[in-house]
Structure formats: structure tokens, C-alpha cells
C-alpha positions as CSV (number, residue, x, y, z in Angstrom):
1,M,0.3,16.8,-0.4
2,L,3.2,18.7,-1.8
3,E,1.5,19.7,-5.0
4,S,-1.4,21.1,-3.0
5,R,1.1,23.5,-1.4
6,G,2.3,24.6,-4.8
7,I,5.5,22.6,-4.6
8,E,6.5,21.2,-8.0
9,V,7.0,17.5,-7.8
10,V,9.0,15.6,-10.4
11,K,8.4,11.8,-10.1
12,H,10.9,9.1,-10.9
13,D,10.6,5.3,-10.7
14,L,13.7,4.5,-8.7
15,A,13.7,0.9,-10.2
16,K,14.0,2.4,-13.7
17,E,15.9,5.6,-12.9
18,R,18.2,4.7,-10.1
19,P,19.8,7.5,-8.2
20,S,23.5,7.9,-8.8
21,R,26.0,6.5,-6.3
22,E,27.3,10.1,-5.9
23,L,23.9,11.3,-4.9
24,L,23.3,8.5,-2.4
25,E,26.8,9.1,-0.9
26,K,25.9,12.8,-0.5
27,L,22.5,12.2,1.1
28,I,23.1,9.2,3.4
29,D,24.4,9.7,6.9
30,E,26.2,6.5,8.1
31,K,25.1,7.1,11.7
32,R,21.5,6.8,10.7
33,L,21.4,4.1,8.0
34,E,18.1,2.8,9.3
35,E,16.5,6.0,8.0
36,F,17.6,5.3,4.5
37,V,17.4,1.5,4.0
38,N,14.0,0.0,3.4
39,T,13.9,-2.7,6.0
40,R,10.4,-3.7,5.0
41,S,11.5,-4.6,1.5
42,P,11.2,-8.3,0.5
43,A,14.8,-8.1,-0.8
44,Y,16.0,-7.0,2.7
45,K,14.2,-9.9,4.4
46,E,15.2,-12.5,1.8
47,R,18.9,-11.6,2.1
48,G,18.7,-11.7,5.9
49,L,20.2,-8.2,6.1
50,D,20.8,-6.3,9.3
51,V,21.1,-2.5,8.8
52,T,22.7,-2.1,12.2
53,R,25.7,-4.2,11.0
54,M,26.2,-2.3,7.7
55,T,28.6,0.3,6.7
56,K,27.5,3.2,4.5
57,K,29.4,1.7,1.6
58,Q,27.7,-1.7,2.0
59,A,24.3,-0.1,2.2
60,I,24.9,2.0,-1.0
61,D,26.4,-1.0,-2.8
62,L,23.2,-2.9,-2.0
63,M,21.0,0.0,-3.0
64,M,22.7,0.2,-6.3
65,E,22.2,-3.5,-6.9
66,E,18.6,-3.6,-5.6
67,P,16.8,-0.2,-5.7
68,N,13.9,-1.6,-3.6
69,L,16.3,-1.3,-0.7
70,I,16.1,2.5,-0.9
71,R,13.4,3.8,1.5
72,R,10.8,5.5,-0.6
73,P,9.6,8.0,-1.4
74,L,12.8,9.9,-1.8
75,L,12.2,13.6,-1.8
76,V,14.9,16.0,-2.6
77,G,14.1,19.7,-2.2
78,G,16.6,22.5,-1.9
79,K,19.4,21.1,0.3
80,K,17.2,18.7,2.1
81,A,16.5,15.0,1.4
82,I,13.8,12.9,3.0
83,F,13.7,9.2,2.7
84,G,10.3,7.6,3.4
85,F,7.0,9.4,4.0
86,D,7.1,11.8,6.9
87,A,4.4,14.5,6.8
88,A,6.1,16.6,9.5
89,K,9.4,16.7,7.6
90,Y,7.5,17.5,4.3
91,E,6.1,20.6,6.0
92,E,9.7,21.8,6.5
93,L,10.4,21.8,2.8
94,P,10.6,25.3,1.1
């Protein structure tokens, strides 16, 4: 979708090339953790996690330990970051 609009896409496997803690801390808004944590991940369900009871630090600690808890795809373009597929938000990218 993005490539068809002429937007260069650099793909990374988050399991192999984990984002840095600093990047996650910059991108994640503590008031909207449910937008960043992959609640459909088997790891989320197996651990019995509840995103509504997490702090930002707890969520990032878990993401660093288990990258499947990061909602994917993660798009970073300009000063925007989008966690998860959202066609409407993709249209807003430069």
C-alpha cells in the first residue's frame, strides 16, 4: 500500500531486530497502551496480561523481553509512528 504511493519502506523483523528501549519510550503514550501492546499475541494470553493494569515501563519491559507483544506492523515515518495496520492513518503519512 505504501510502496504504491511512492513511500520507501524498510522492513525489519521485530523478533530479530528489536526496537530499542529508547525508541519505544519515545513512541509509546502511557495513556493509550492498548494501541501499542499486541493483546492478540499468544504471549499476552499465556501470561494472563491485562494492558489496562500496566504502566508504560511494565509494557516496555515486556516488549523488550517478548517482541511479539509489540503491535505490528510498526511504521515510523517522519515524526509519526503507527502501531498496527490502520489504512486511514497510513494515508496521513508524508
